N, CA, C and O atoms as a GROMACS GRO file, in nm:
protein
  236
    1MET      N    1  -3.955  17.651  10.086
    1MET     CA    2  -4.080  17.716  10.056
    1MET      C    3  -4.193  17.640  10.125
    1MET      O    4  -4.209  17.520  10.104
    2ASN      N    5  -4.270  17.709  10.205
    2ASN     CA    6  -4.385  17.648  10.272
    2ASN      C    7  -4.509  17.664  10.187
    2ASN      O    8  -4.539  17.772  10.137
    3ILE      N    9  -4.580  17.556  10.172
    3ILE     CA   10  -4.706  17.559  10.100
    3ILE      C   11  -4.816  17.532  10.202
    3ILE      O   12  -4.818  17.427  10.266
    4ALA      N   13  -4.907  17.624  10.214
    4ALA     CA   14  -5.016  17.609  10.311
    4ALA      C   15  -5.127  17.522  10.252
    4ALA      O   16  -5.164  17.537  10.136
    5ILE      N   17  -5.177  17.432  10.334
    5ILE     CA   18  -5.289  17.348  10.293
    5ILE      C   19  -5.417  17.427  10.318
    5ILE      O   20  -5.437  17.478  10.428
    6PRO      N   21  -5.504  17.436  10.219
    6PRO     CA   22  -5.629  17.510  10.237
    6PRO      C   23  -5.714  17.451  10.350
    6PRO      O   24  -5.713  17.330  10.374
    7TYR      N   25  -5.787  17.539  10.417
    7TYR     CA   26  -5.870  17.499  10.530
    7TYR      C   27  -5.974  17.394  10.488
    7TYR      O   28  -6.002  17.302  10.564
    8SER      N   29  -6.030  17.407  10.369
    8SER     CA   30  -6.133  17.312  10.324
    8SER      C   31  -6.078  17.170  10.314
    8SER      O   32  -6.147  17.074  10.346
    9ILE      N   33  -5.953  17.158  10.270
    9ILE     CA   34  -5.891  17.025  10.261
    9ILE      C   35  -5.862  16.971  10.400
    9ILE      O   36  -5.883  16.853  10.426
   10LYS      N   37  -5.814  17.057  10.490
   10LYS     CA   38  -5.789  17.015  10.628
   10LYS      C   39  -5.918  16.966  10.693
   10LYS      O   40  -5.918  16.865  10.762
   11ARG      N   41  -6.026  17.039  10.671
   11ARG     CA   42  -6.155  17.003  10.730
   11ARG      C   43  -6.202  16.867  10.677
   11ARG      O   44  -6.252  16.785  10.754
   12LYS      N   45  -6.187  16.844  10.546
   12LYS     CA   46  -6.228  16.716  10.488
   12LYS      C   47  -6.146  16.602  10.547
   12LYS      O   48  -6.201  16.496  10.579
   13LEU      N   49  -6.016  16.623  10.562
   13LEU     CA   50  -5.930  16.519  10.619
   13LEU      C   51  -5.968  16.491  10.764
   13LEU      O   52  -5.971  16.376  10.807
   14CYS      N   53  -5.996  16.596  10.839
   14CYS     CA   54  -6.034  16.581  10.980
   14CYS      C   55  -6.166  16.506  10.991
   14CYS      O   56  -6.180  16.416  11.075
   15ASN      N   57  -6.263  16.541  10.908
   15ASN     CA   58  -6.393  16.473  10.910
   15ASN      C   59  -6.379  16.326  10.872
   15ASN      O   60  -6.446  16.240  10.928
   16LYS      N   61  -6.291  16.299  10.775
   16LYS     CA   62  -6.268  16.162  10.732
   16LYS      C   63  -6.207  16.079  10.845
   16LYS      O   64  -6.247  15.965  10.867
   17ARG      N   65  -6.111  16.137  10.917
   17ARG     CA   66  -6.050  16.067  11.031
   17ARG      C   67  -6.151  16.042  11.142
   17ARG      O   68  -6.152  15.935  11.202
   18ALA      N   69  -6.235  16.140  11.169
   18ALA     CA   70  -6.336  16.126  11.274
   18ALA      C   71  -6.437  16.016  11.238
   18ALA      O   72  -6.476  15.937  11.323
   19LYS      N   73  -6.478  16.013  11.112
   19LYS     CA   74  -6.571  15.910  11.067
   19LYS      C   75  -6.508  15.772  11.077
   19LYS      O   76  -6.573  15.675  11.117
   20LYS      N   77  -6.380  15.762  11.040
   20LYS     CA   78  -6.309  15.634  11.048
   20LYS      C   79  -6.299  15.587  11.193
   20LYS      O   80  -6.315  15.468  11.221
   21ARG      N   81  -6.272  15.681  11.286
   21ARG     CA   82  -6.265  15.645  11.428
   21ARG      C   83  -6.399  15.594  11.478
   21ARG      O   84  -6.405  15.498  11.555
   22LYS      N   85  -6.507  15.659  11.435
   22LYS     CA   86  -6.640  15.618  11.478
   22LYS      C   87  -6.674  15.478  11.424
   22LYS      O   88  -6.730  15.396  11.496
   23ILE      N   89  -6.640  15.452  11.300
   23ILE     CA   90  -6.665  15.320  11.241
   23ILE      C   91  -6.580  15.214  11.310
   23ILE      O   92  -6.628  15.103  11.334
   24ASP      N   93  -6.455  15.245  11.341
   24ASP     CA   94  -6.370  15.150  11.413
   24ASP      C   95  -6.426  15.119  11.551
   24ASP      O   96  -6.421  15.004  11.595
   25LEU      N   97  -6.478  15.220  11.620
   25LEU     CA   98  -6.540  15.199  11.751
   25LEU      C   99  -6.661  15.107  11.736
   25LEU      O  100  -6.678  15.015  11.817
   26TYR      N  101  -6.744  15.131  11.636
   26TYR     CA  102  -6.862  15.048  11.612
   26TYR      C  103  -6.822  14.903  11.583
   26TYR      O  104  -6.881  14.810  11.638
   27LYS      N  105  -6.723  14.884  11.496
   27LYS     CA  106  -6.678  14.749  11.464
   27LYS      C  107  -6.627  14.676  11.588
   27LYS      O  108  -6.652  14.557  11.606
   28GLY      N  109  -6.556  14.749  11.673
   28GLY     CA  110  -6.506  14.690  11.797
   28GLY      C  111  -6.620  14.646  11.888
   28GLY      O  112  -6.613  14.539  11.948
   29LYS      N  113  -6.725  14.728  11.897
   29LYS     CA  114  -6.840  14.692  11.980
   29LYS      C  115  -6.914  14.572  11.923
   29LYS      O  116  -6.958  14.485  11.998
   30VAL      N  117  -6.927  14.565  11.790
   30VAL     CA  118  -6.993  14.450  11.727
   30VAL      C  119  -6.912  14.323  11.752
   30VAL      O  120  -6.969  14.219  11.785
   31ASN      N  121  -6.780  14.331  11.738
   31ASN     CA  122  -6.697  14.214  11.766
   31ASN      C  123  -6.708  14.172  11.911
   31ASN      O  124  -6.707  14.052  11.941
   32GLN      N  125  -6.718  14.268  12.001
   32GLN     CA  126  -6.733  14.238  12.143
   32GLN      C  127  -6.865  14.164  12.168
   32GLN      O  128  -6.870  14.072  12.249
   33ILE      N  129  -6.972  14.205  12.100
   33ILE     CA  130  -7.100  14.134  12.113
   33ILE      C  131  -7.087  13.992  12.060
   33ILE      O  132  -7.138  13.898  12.121
   34LEU      N  133  -7.020  13.976  11.946
   34LEU     CA  134  -7.006  13.843  11.888
   34LEU      C  135  -6.922  13.750  11.975
   34LEU      O  136  -6.952  13.631  11.985
   35ILE      N  137  -6.819  13.803  12.038
   35ILE     CA  138  -6.730  13.720  12.119
   35ILE      C  139  -6.783  13.700  12.261
   35ILE      O  140  -6.791  13.588  12.309
   36LEU      N  141  -6.819  13.810  12.328
   36LEU     CA  142  -6.857  13.804  12.469
   36LEU      C  143  -7.009  13.796  12.490
   36LEU      O  144  -7.054  13.756  12.598
   37GLY      N  145  -7.086  13.832  12.390
   37GLY     CA  146  -7.230  13.830  12.405
   37GLY      C  147  -7.290  13.961  12.451
   37GLY      O  148  -7.412  13.974  12.459
   38GLN      N  149  -7.206  14.060  12.481
   38GLN     CA  150  -7.256  14.191  12.520
   38GLN      C  151  -7.147  14.296  12.499
   38GLN      O  152  -7.029  14.264  12.493
   39ALA      N  153  -7.191  14.420  12.488
   39ALA     CA  154  -7.098  14.532  12.475
   39ALA      C  155  -7.159  14.652  12.546
   39ALA      O  156  -7.281  14.669  12.547
   40GLU      N  157  -7.073  14.735  12.605
   40GLU     CA  158  -7.119  14.855  12.674
   40GLU      C  159  -7.094  14.976  12.585
   40GLU      O  160  -6.985  14.994  12.532
   41TYR      N  161  -7.199  15.056  12.570
   41TYR     CA  162  -7.188  15.180  12.493
   41TYR      C  163  -7.268  15.287  12.565
   41TYR      O  164  -7.388  15.270  12.588
   42GLN      N  165  -7.204  15.395  12.600
   42GLN     CA  166  -7.264  15.507  12.672
   42GLN      C  167  -7.332  15.462  12.802
   42GLN      O  168  -7.440  15.509  12.836
   43GLY      N  169  -7.266  15.372  12.872
   43GLY     CA  170  -7.314  15.330  13.003
   43GLY      C  171  -7.423  15.225  13.003
   43GLY      O  172  -7.473  15.188  13.109
   44ARG      N  173  -7.461  15.176  12.887
   44ARG     CA  174  -7.564  15.073  12.878
   44ARG      C  175  -7.507  14.950  12.811
   44ARG      O  176  -7.423  14.960  12.721
   45ASN      N  177  -7.552  14.833  12.855
   45ASN     CA  178  -7.508  14.707  12.795
   45ASN      C  179  -7.604  14.666  12.684
   45ASN      O  180  -7.726  14.674  12.700
   46TYR      N  181  -7.548  14.623  12.574
   46TYR     CA  182  -7.627  14.578  12.460
   46TYR      C  183  -7.588  14.435  12.427
   46TYR      O  184  -7.469  14.401  12.422
   47THR      N  185  -7.688  14.351  12.404
   47THR     CA  186  -7.663  14.212  12.367
   47THR      C  187  -7.702  14.187  12.221
   47THR      O  188  -7.674  14.080  12.167
   48SER      N  189  -7.766  14.284  12.159
   48SER     CA  190  -7.811  14.271  12.022
   48SER      C  191  -7.738  14.373  11.934
   48SER      O  192  -7.727  14.490  11.969
   49ILE      N  193  -7.690  14.326  11.821
   49ILE     CA  194  -7.622  14.415  11.727
   49ILE      C  195  -7.721  14.517  11.671
   49ILE      O  196  -7.685  14.632  11.647
   50ALA      N  197  -7.845  14.475  11.651
   50ALA     CA  198  -7.947  14.567  11.597
   50ALA      C  199  -7.973  14.682  11.694
   50ALA      O  200  -7.983  14.797  11.653
   51ASP      N  201  -7.985  14.651  11.822
   51ASP     CA  202  -8.008  14.757  11.922
   51ASP      C  203  -7.889  14.851  11.929
   51ASP      O  204  -7.906  14.973  11.935
   52LEU      N  205  -7.768  14.795  11.928
   52LEU     CA  206  -7.647  14.877  11.930
   52LEU      C  207  -7.641  14.968  11.808
   52LEU      O  208  -7.607  15.086  11.820
   53THR      N  209  -7.672  14.913  11.692
   53THR     CA  210  -7.668  14.990  11.568
   53THR      C  211  -7.766  15.107  11.573
   53THR      O  212  -7.733  15.219  11.534
   54ALA      N  213  -7.887  15.081  11.620
   54ALA     CA  214  -7.988  15.186  11.627
   54ALA      C  215  -7.943  15.300  11.718
   54ALA      O  216  -7.957  15.417  11.682
   55VAL      N  217  -7.890  15.267  11.834
   55VAL     CA  218  -7.845  15.369  11.928
   55VAL      C  219  -7.720  15.440  11.877
   55VAL      O  220  -7.707  15.561  11.889
   56PHE      N  221  -7.629  15.363  11.820
   56PHE     CA  222  -7.501  15.418  11.776
   56PHE      C  223  -7.519  15.522  11.666
   56PHE      O  224  -7.457  15.628  11.671
   57TYR      N  225  -7.603  15.495  11.569
   57TYR     CA  226  -7.618  15.586  11.456
   57TYR      C  227  -7.725  15.693  11.477
   57TYR      O  228  -7.737  15.784  11.395
   58ASN      N  229  -7.802  15.685  11.586
   58ASN     CA  230  -7.897  15.792  11.617
   58ASN      C  231  -7.831  15.905  11.693
   58ASN      O  232  -7.891  16.012  11.705
   59ASN      N  233  -7.711  15.885  11.744
   59ASN     CA  234  -7.641  15.990  11.819
   59ASN      C  235  -7.566  16.081  11.728
   59ASN      O  236  -7.501  16.175  11.774
   0.00000   0.00000   0.00000
């Protein structure tokens, strides 16, 4: 017997995965700044976590 998962639940799971991927990307960039002193995001180099955070969450 196949039980179909409602679209609303699928959408919530998909959004949750997308948000987790975005947060993981951000954490990786922050770690890169801490270790290397700079990180590239959208073709620009950032040396400050504050600048990266402002640009990252405004998109």
